[in-house]
SEDREN-293051 format. One record per residue: residue in one letter; residue number from 1; x, y, z of N, C-alpha, C in turn. Coordinates in pm, 1 decimal. Each point is the difference from the previous one (the first is absolute). Example, Ala and Ser with C-alpha at 12.3 -4.5 7.8 and 13.67 -1.06 7.14 Angstrom:
+---------+-----+----------+----------+----------+----------+----------+----------+----------+----------+----------+
! residuo ! num !      n_x !      n_y !      n_z !     ca_x !     ca_y !     ca_z !      c_x !      c_y !      c_z !
+---------+-----+----------+----------+----------+----------+----------+----------+----------+----------+----------+
!       a !   1 !   1319.0 !   -569.0 !    780.0 !    -89.0 !    119.0 !      0.0 !     90.0 !    120.0 !      0.0 !
!       s !   2 !    -35.0 !    105.0 !    -72.0 !     82.0 !    119.0 !      6.0 !    -77.0 !    109.0 !     73.0 !
+---------+-----+----------+----------+----------+----------+----------+----------+----------+----------+----------+
//
This chain:
+---------+-----+----------+----------+----------+----------+----------+----------+----------+----------+----------+
! residuo ! num !      n_x !      n_y !      n_z !     ca_x !     ca_y !     ca_z !      c_x !      c_y !      c_z !
+---------+-----+----------+----------+----------+----------+----------+----------+----------+----------+----------+
!       x !   1 !  11433.1 !   8707.6 !  10738.2 !   -117.9 !     79.0 !     36.0 !   -107.3 !   -103.7 !      3.3 !
!       x !   2 !   -115.7 !     18.9 !     75.5 !   -113.5 !    -96.0 !      8.3 !   -101.1 !     -0.8 !   -103.8 !
!       x !   3 !   -115.0 !    -40.7 !     -4.6 !    -88.3 !    -27.3 !    -97.5 !    -59.0 !    148.0 !    -31.3 !
!       x !   4 !     28.3 !     92.0 !     90.6 !    -73.7 !    131.6 !    -20.1 !     87.3 !     80.1 !   -108.6 !
!       x !   5 !     94.6 !    -39.4 !    -41.2 !    110.7 !     58.3 !    -86.5 !    -92.3 !     27.8 !   -118.9 !
!       x !   6 !     52.8 !    137.8 !    -63.2 !    -64.1 !     51.7 !    -99.0 !    117.9 !     58.1 !   -100.8 !
!       x !   7 !    -25.3 !     31.4 !   -113.8 !     94.0 !    107.2 !    -70.6 !    -39.2 !    146.9 !     39.5 !
!       x !   8 !     95.4 !     91.4 !     -2.1 !    -24.7 !    122.4 !     24.1 !    -92.1 !     74.9 !    -82.5 !
!       x !   9 !    -22.5 !    -55.4 !   -135.7 !   -107.8 !     72.2 !    -86.6 !   -143.1 !    -57.8 !     25.1 !
!       x !  10 !    -23.3 !   -103.9 !     97.1 !   -121.8 !    -43.3 !     31.2 !    -44.3 !     73.3 !    133.8 !
!       x !  11 !     63.4 !     70.3 !     54.8 !    -43.6 !     71.0 !    132.4 !    -89.2 !    129.8 !    -38.9 !
!       x !  12 !   -119.5 !      1.3 !     64.0 !    -89.4 !    120.9 !    -21.7 !     59.4 !    128.6 !     60.8 !
!       x !  13 !    -30.0 !    119.4 !    -47.6 !     36.0 !    122.0 !     68.6 !    -31.1 !     14.1 !    126.7 !
!       x !  14 !     94.2 !     35.2 !     92.1 !    -57.0 !     21.7 !    138.0 !     67.7 !   -118.3 !     82.0 !
!       x !  15 !     54.0 !   -107.9 !    -73.7 !     52.2 !   -101.5 !     62.8 !    148.1 !     -4.5 !     63.5 !
!       x !  16 !     18.2 !    -66.0 !     83.7 !    167.2 !      0.0 !     53.0 !     33.5 !   -143.2 !    -23.0 !
!       x !  17 !    135.6 !     -8.7 !    -23.5 !     68.7 !   -129.5 !    -35.3 !    136.7 !      5.8 !     33.3 !
!       x !  18 !     62.8 !   -115.9 !     49.8 !    130.5 !    -21.8 !      5.0 !     56.4 !    -64.3 !   -122.3 !
!       x !  19 !    100.6 !     57.9 !    -53.6 !     74.0 !    -56.0 !   -136.0 !     72.3 !   -108.1 !     20.9 !
!       x !  20 !      7.0 !   -100.9 !   -101.8 !     84.6 !   -105.5 !     -8.7 !    103.4 !     35.8 !    -87.2 !
!       x !  21 !     91.1 !   -101.5 !    -47.4 !    107.7 !      8.4 !    -87.5 !    -61.7 !      6.5 !   -140.9 !
!       x !  22 !     25.7 !    119.9 !    -68.9 !    -38.3 !      3.3 !   -131.1 !     44.6 !    -92.1 !   -106.7 !
!       x !  23 !    -38.9 !    -45.9 !    -89.4 !     42.2 !    -81.1 !   -120.7 !     35.4 !     54.5 !   -104.5 !
!       x !  24 !    103.1 !     98.8 !     -0.2 !     54.1 !     70.0 !    -79.4 !    145.9 !    -13.8 !     -0.8 !
!       x !  25 !     86.4 !     61.3 !   -109.7 !    131.3 !    -31.1 !    -31.5 !     58.6 !    101.3 !    123.1 !
!       x !  26 !    146.0 !    -57.0 !     46.7 !     46.7 !     73.7 !    119.1 !      8.4 !    141.5 !     -4.8 !
!       x !  27 !     31.3 !     78.2 !   -135.0 !      2.1 !    141.1 !     14.1 !   -101.2 !     43.1 !     22.3 !
!       x !  28 !   -136.3 !    -40.5 !    -52.4 !   -128.0 !     57.4 !     35.5 !    -31.7 !    -25.2 !    147.4 !
!       x !  29 !     48.0 !   -109.6 !     44.0 !    -45.6 !    -20.9 !    153.5 !     71.9 !    125.4 !     91.9 !
!       x !  30 !    136.4 !      5.0 !    -33.2 !     74.0 !     91.6 !     63.5 !    -59.2 !    132.7 !    -11.6 !
!       x !  31 !    -37.3 !     49.8 !   -115.2 !    -50.6 !    149.6 !     -0.8 !   -127.9 !     -8.6 !     84.9 !
!       x !  32 !   -102.8 !    -96.3 !     -6.9 !   -122.4 !      8.3 !     87.4 !     56.2 !      7.9 !    160.0 !
!       x !  33 !    103.7 !    -88.7 !     22.5 !     47.8 !     16.6 !    132.1 !     46.6 !    139.4 !     43.8 !
!       x !  34 !     77.6 !     57.6 !   -106.4 !     30.3 !    154.8 !     27.6 !   -114.5 !     88.4 !     17.1 !
!       x !  35 !    -99.9 !    -28.2 !    -61.2 !   -126.9 !     78.3 !     28.6 !    -57.6 !    -28.5 !    125.2 !
!       x !  36 !     35.9 !   -105.8 !     59.2 !    -75.0 !    -65.7 !    137.7 !    -87.1 !   -104.3 !     -0.8 !
!       x !  37 !    -20.6 !    -34.8 !   -136.7 !    -88.3 !   -129.9 !    -34.8 !     86.1 !   -112.7 !     13.4 !
!       x !  38 !     43.6 !    -51.2 !    111.9 !     59.6 !   -114.8 !     13.3 !    -73.2 !   -112.5 !     93.5 !
!       x !  39 !     35.1 !   -135.6 !     -9.6 !    -63.7 !    -96.4 !     53.5 !    -49.8 !     37.3 !    156.7 !
!       x !  40 !    -94.3 !    -17.5 !     48.1 !    -37.4 !     46.3 !    142.5 !    -40.9 !    125.0 !     36.4 !
!       x !  41 !     19.6 !     80.7 !    -96.1 !    -52.1 !    143.9 !     -1.5 !   -155.0 !      7.3 !    -18.7 !
!       x !  42 !    -45.7 !     95.1 !     92.2 !   -168.3 !      6.6 !    -18.0 !    -54.1 !    125.8 !    -95.9 !
!       x !  43 !    -77.5 !    -29.9 !    -58.5 !    -43.1 !    110.1 !   -104.8 !   -173.7 !      2.8 !      2.5 !
!       x !  44 !    -41.2 !    119.6 !    -32.4 !   -140.8 !     31.3 !      4.5 !    -14.2 !     46.4 !   -152.4 !
!       x !  45 !   -101.4 !    -67.1 !    -57.4 !    -56.2 !     11.9 !   -152.3 !    -88.5 !    145.8 !     29.0 !
!       x !  46 !     64.0 !    115.0 !    -68.2 !    -64.0 !    120.2 !     15.7 !   -100.4 !     19.0 !   -126.5 !
!       x !  47 !     33.5 !    -29.1 !   -130.5 !    -97.1 !      8.0 !    -90.9 !     44.4 !    -97.6 !   -120.2 !
!       x !  48 !    -73.7 !      9.8 !   -109.4 !     16.9 !    -74.7 !    -99.4 !     27.4 !     83.0 !   -132.4 !
!       x !  49 !     60.5 !    -28.3 !    -84.9 !     46.8 !     77.1 !   -127.7 !    -85.8 !    -55.0 !   -108.3 !
!       x !  50 !    -25.5 !    111.5 !   -110.4 !    -90.7 !    -72.1 !    -97.4 !     62.9 !   -128.1 !    -66.8 !
!       x !  51 !    132.1 !    -15.2 !      1.2 !     54.6 !   -131.0 !    -88.8 !     -3.4 !   -115.6 !     87.6 !
!       x !  52 !    -61.1 !     21.2 !    130.0 !     -4.3 !   -135.9 !     99.7 !    119.0 !      2.2 !     94.9 !
!       x !  53 !     88.6 !     95.9 !     -4.1 !     94.0 !     28.9 !     91.7 !    -42.4 !     61.9 !    150.1 !
!       x !  54 !     63.2 !      4.4 !    110.2 !    -24.0 !     37.2 !    116.7 !    101.8 !    108.9 !     34.5 !
!       x !  55 !    -69.7 !     89.5 !     97.7 !     98.5 !     87.9 !     70.8 !     -0.4 !    -48.6 !    132.3 !
!       x !  56 !    133.3 !    -24.0 !     73.7 !     10.2 !    -68.7 !     96.1 !     67.0 !    106.6 !    120.7 !
!       x !  57 !    -43.9 !    -16.6 !    120.4 !     80.0 !     76.0 !     95.1 !     75.1 !    -89.8 !     81.4 !
!       x !  58 !    126.5 !      6.2 !     12.8 !     94.0 !    -57.0 !     92.8 !     93.6 !     88.5 !     85.0 !
!       x !  59 !      8.1 !      1.0 !    100.4 !     36.5 !     99.4 !     91.4 !    -50.1 !    126.1 !    -21.3 !
!       x !  60 !     85.4 !     88.6 !    -28.4 !    -48.7 !    151.1 !    -26.0 !     -2.0 !     27.8 !   -154.4 !
!       x !  61 !     30.2 !    -96.4 !    -78.1 !     15.3 !      3.8 !   -158.9 !   -144.5 !    -41.5 !    -53.4 !
!       x !  62 !    -41.9 !     49.5 !   -115.0 !   -110.0 !    -28.5 !    -87.9 !     81.3 !    -73.3 !   -131.1 !
!       x !  63 !    -49.1 !   -102.6 !    -56.5 !     72.0 !    -55.0 !    -85.8 !   -101.0 !    -91.2 !   -103.1 !
!       x !  64 !     12.9 !     55.6 !   -129.8 !    -90.5 !    -64.4 !    -98.4 !     64.3 !   -105.5 !    -74.9 !
!       x !  65 !    -55.2 !   -132.5 !     -7.5 !     50.6 !   -104.6 !    -72.2 !    -91.4 !    -31.3 !   -117.6 !
!       x !  66 !     51.5 !    -62.4 !   -107.2 !    -89.7 !    -43.2 !   -105.9 !    -48.1 !   -129.9 !     30.0 !
!       x !  67 !   -111.1 !    -39.7 !    -64.7 !    -50.8 !   -152.5 !     24.3 !     79.6 !   -104.0 !    -32.0 !
!       x !  68 !     93.5 !     17.2 !    -98.6 !     82.5 !   -121.9 !    -25.7 !    107.2 !    -49.0 !    119.0 !
!       x !  69 !     57.1 !    118.4 !     54.1 !     68.8 !    -12.1 !    119.7 !    -91.3 !    -46.7 !    130.9 !
!       x !  70 !    -98.8 !     64.0 !     13.3 !    -82.6 !    -23.4 !    137.8 !    -36.6 !   -165.2 !    -20.5 !
!       x !  71 !    -10.8 !    -49.1 !   -126.6 !    -32.4 !   -145.8 !    -11.6 !    113.8 !   -106.7 !     59.0 !
!       x !  72 !     95.7 !     75.5 !     10.1 !    128.4 !    -91.6 !     22.5 !     32.6 !     27.4 !    152.3 !
!       x !  73 !    -66.1 !     64.9 !     75.4 !     23.0 !     17.9 !    146.5 !   -109.3 !    -52.9 !     87.0 !
!       x !  74 !     47.6 !   -132.2 !     70.2 !    -97.9 !    -31.0 !     95.0 !    -22.7 !     78.3 !    114.2 !
!       x !  75 !   -119.7 !     -2.6 !     45.9 !    -57.2 !     98.2 !    108.9 !    -84.0 !    -74.1 !     88.9 !
!       x !  76 !      8.5 !     -7.7 !    132.7 !    -89.6 !    -67.2 !     90.3 !    -77.6 !    113.8 !     64.6 !
!       x !  77 !   -134.1 !      7.0 !     -6.7 !    -65.0 !     98.1 !     71.8 !      6.8 !     -3.6 !    158.1 !
!       x !  78 !     21.1 !    129.1 !     82.3 !     16.0 !     14.0 !    123.2 !   -115.3 !     72.9 !     38.5 !
!       x !  79 !    -59.5 !     -6.9 !    128.7 !    -98.1 !     60.4 !     55.8 !     62.8 !    135.9 !     55.3 !
!       x !  80 !    -78.0 !    105.1 !     -6.2 !     51.2 !    139.9 !     48.4 !     13.9 !      0.2 !    139.7 !
+---------+-----+----------+----------+----------+----------+----------+----------+----------+----------+----------+
//
């Protein structure tokens, strides 16, 4: 990814991003992919949770992730 790359936990509410490859163990990467959160997928950050997590929109789904998982997923902001 380019220098504009960030981690998913750094993106503000309302932003859109393309996901990179998570730095997680294979079983967790597989589970995220099953939910639609795979490299190249575009997500929108819908809201923050009290513990620093985020609710994401990916395709027609809404998925909440904890802060620790978000920190392991690179994301490149994209324009609307």
